[in-house]
Structure formats: structure tokens, C-alpha cells
C-alpha positions, 0 to 999 in steps of 0.5 A: 451898480449897473450903468445904462447909457443913453443918448437922449439927453443933449447927445451926450453919449453919441459914441460906440459901446466901447468908446463910452465904456473907455471913456467911463473907466478912464475918466471916472474910473467906473468899476461897475458893469456898463451895458450897451446904450439903451432908449429910456424915454419914448416909444423905443424905450427898453423894457427895463426902463419901462418897468422902472419908470412904471414903478417909481415916477419923478417927484412931480408925478411924471415917469420919463426920465428928466435927465442923465444920472437918474438912478433906481434902487432895486431889491435882489428880487427886483422890486423898485424900491426908490428913484433918485433924481440927477442931483441926488448925492452918493451919500444921500444914496448910502444913507437910504441903503443903510436903512434898507439893509 
């Protein structure tokens, strides 16, 4: 699991990288790599999110990320296997992972 903070959704990530990292680890016990803040939509979207969105759009066909906590399942070879919208539970993703292992 990799985390990419973004401040494009209700200004929920206004802090520095250090502040975001401290918040995620102290409040939520995040124990995965959290990268520097990125843009996920618009002209300044980082290359990773341009790729993810091009490979897997939302169920309504739109590519842009609608809200925080959109998740992508990516193979070890970089193939985008699935996209999960914010309401998807970890249990739903775990079931999908079992099918792909």
C-alpha cells in the first residue's frame, strides 16, 4: 500500500509532508509509505495519476478522481488491475485480492 496525499478535495491536506505523515501515523496508525503531496486532477496532475486514471476510469466513465480515498490495485508489473471508489471497504478489496493471487 502506498499513500499519496492531495489537497484538491475540500482542502483536507493543507499541511506539510511532515505534518501529514505525523497525522496519518498518530491518528490512524498508518504503517505504509506516504509520499509527498500530489495533484491528482487537472493540468498539474502527477504522471502516476495520469496513468492510473487513463487505465481505469470511474464507473460513470469519468477519469478524474471524485474524492479522497480513491484506491487502485496495481500489479507488480505496473498493470492497473482495478479502481476502487472512496466507499469501498478494505474487506471488499481483500476479497478481490484473494481472487487475483
